[in-house]
C-alpha positions, -999 to +999 in steps of 0.1 A: +122-612-733+133-578-753+094-565-753+092-564-711+126-549-710+113-520-728+092-497-702+097-496-667+105-527-644+086-530-612+097-555-590+075-583-595+082-580-634+123-582-621+109-616-601+097-626-632+127-627-653+150-635-629+125-671-622+126-675-663+162-676-659+170-693-633+194-726-627+215-742-653+186-754-674+180-720-686+214-708-692+204-698-724+182-676-717+206-653-691+230-659-722+201-639-740+194-614-710+229-603-713+230-599-751+206-572-739+225-556-720+242-548-753+208-536-768+209-500-788+177-490-770+195-475-736+158-487-711+162-521-724+201-524-715+197-505-679+168-530-672+185-559-683+214-549-661+192-544-634+174-578-635+212-590-632+217-573-603+187-591-584+198-629-593+200-647-565+240-658-556+233-696-575+223-677-608+249-647-598+278-676-606+266-671-645+279-640-647+313-650-632+324-660-666+318-624-685+339-609-658+362-599-679+337-586-707+327-571-676+355-548-666+359-540-704+326-529-707+335-501-673+367-487-688+345-477-718+310-470-704+299-433-705+261-441-690+265-435-661+238-460-649+246-488-669+285-478-650+269-479-619+250-512-629+278-532-644+301-518-610+275-533-590+276-570-607+319-570-606+312-565-570+292-599-562+325-618-580+357-630-568+387-612-578+421-641-577+451-631-573+463-647-602+436-624-623+437-589-610+436-566-637+459-532-633+440-514-657+408-518-638+430-508-605+435-475-623+403-468-638+388-475-596+416-453-583+409-422-610+372-429-604+376-429-563+392-394-566+372-377-592+348-354-575+323-348-608+319-390-607+288-402-589+288-410-555+276-442-562+302-450-584+329-435-561+318-460-537+314-491-556+349-481-571+365-479-532+352-511-527+363-525-559+398-515-554+401-527-521+390-563-536+416-561-560+445-549-538+439-562-510+465-591-521+496-570-518+510-548-488+519-519-512+493-519-536+469-514-500+491-489-488+485-464-522+449-475-519+451-460-482+469-428-495+443-423-520+416-430-496+434-406-472+430-378-497+397-380-495+388-374-467+388-338-464+363-335-489+325-334-483+313-369-489+281-385-489+265-408-462+269-434-487+306-426-498+316-421-464+304-455-455+322-472-479+353-450-466+349-461-439+342-503-445+376-502-465+397-482-439+385-506-417+398-533-438+427-517-448+439-511-413+435-543-398+456-562-424+485-549-400+506-532-430+510-501-408 
């Protein structure tokens, strides 16, 4: 599998990897692919992460067990491509009220206001912050204030879209 991940992947190769690891009987291959996301070769690691972003919903459930590991990786990841892909994987996971991590909430809030952070990472962090903070009105108010803070700066279309989507959800909670 590693050999396939050492070069730029085509859409058909990604589909091939997804098919190879599909279903519970291939969980050992999912684990092998996951371990390759930790590879020292940046291309291999990013291609493995990229492949996980193409998993079908049923196969994506396998990654739920890696939830805390993925969050830990976000907190320490310096490579923006890997960080964006890990955040994408986390967006496909549930965030339960009982298992919220304040360190990850703080991470997301810091990235939202970081004008030097890539737009995609900021947009993902807006959505992830909401997914974590939606259970508590006081935290939603903090998120709304953070979003108000960035509303005056020029936002990319993707960042503006994430901002609007989350603000609409916040305002529909009738906490104000």
